[in-house]
Phi, psi and omega in degrees: 000134181288133178290139177296144180288326178204093181287346179102183000282155179176179181223134172236130181263116183261139171274091185295130176277165173288142177125286181284158176283164177299321179299318180293319179298315179298321179297320177297319177300317178299320179293319181295318187261348182069042185232153167290136185227160171207161179232155184246108177093096183290137172249136176301154181308322183272008179254139181249173172119202190293117175235116182274118180250124182263139183246138176060225182296345178295344179298341179289351177278353188306315182303323181281314185292329180295339181271350184293147179292158184235161174227138181226155166244128186226158173244122176260128176257114179279155182267001176201168180288135178227135179300138183301323179298321178293321178301313182291325179296314180294319180302319181295331181290343184270358177284128183124201181278138177216156177271140176219147169241127181308143179300161181300327182282356180290152181274351183262164181296138186275064177262146178296135182221163177250131176228157183249132172261118182275327179201143177219106186247122175282119183269324182196145174239121182234094184065239179266006179259131180240118177264124180218158176246136180228134174248125192213168176290150176303143179089006177280134179263112182288329176299316178293322178300316179297318179299316182289324175301316180296322179296315181293328177285351174087006183235346186085158180188168180210157178287129179258323180214151177210137176220131176274126184254347177204143174224106184061236181275355188259131183240175181306324182297338179278344190278146175234154179279161176299323179296317179295320178296317179297316179299317180294325179293321178296316178295323179296321179294336178269000175113349179259096185266356186302313182296317181294316182294332177289334181277336184264120184268149176291154182296337179298336181294341183276348187231046183296338184266351180283141175292138184252127172259116181274127183246153180288158182302324183288342180267345188300309185293328177297317178296321179299334177268005176093008181290144176289134183283130176255163182301331181294341180264004184262136178260319182216138189232123174278178176275130178206164176260164174293138179092001178279153171269127179231162176262131173263118185232157179280174176300333181273002179087013180277135179284124177263312184196163165261138185223157176258123182290141182263339181220172175274151186298332183294342183264008178213182179200155177306133178090352181273149178289165179111144182282137186243315186211139180255122179300136177249322179222117183259132182251327182278136181287139175304143180092353178297319175250156182299147177296113185242014181238156186249147176253134179295138178284143181291000000 
């Protein structure tokens, strides 16, 4: 049996082409690398751009990555001529909270929802074509946004082109094509792994905004087995409230788990007794660090 080139955990950001579904692109990545895969944030077949593919244990990040904000560049085709000043005026009105109902072609239930537009910048107006960039909350439908922009302008409109340029912390510059990934995989199979390893990002790259609780080496394996983290296993503690999601990381910066804090940071300190955080999603395999906890004898 052929050894997988990269079983994970890790993340590869694919520049999804128009045509295949997000599921198919992720499946191809899995075949190329011999890894279990998942993707964060579905793109319609005719939409291109940043598709985050998780490898191995990194698929457990899906719940977190799906909530990350997104950025798109889109082309709106208006059904009549509209003055450019009016186009820009209407675009500015859409920044903030708005109601959306998923399009008919969407796979999700068509219930009315609220989504937030953080920024909507008109880049160029060429006749009836409007090129714009939008930064928005996860789950925003740009096709619906284009339809509503056209309605407010009084002429109607529809989305003509769409490309995702950012998903959470990952941008176009991080993305590689399927062809480039395949070429790197072939070279890796021949012994040159440098190109492939440069394309695969560590799982820590997905959570730059999460507060990090640094834990001692002796506490790592206990957390990997699902043990609740106590203050005695903590080396460094950020400020947090009870109920927050934090990252538990090693002294070397390796992600061990995501955990829910049980208390606020002000009520404890590194080295102090008492339970601090309960692991919710563990990424590091048990046994990666030496067994540093003791079991009471019967």
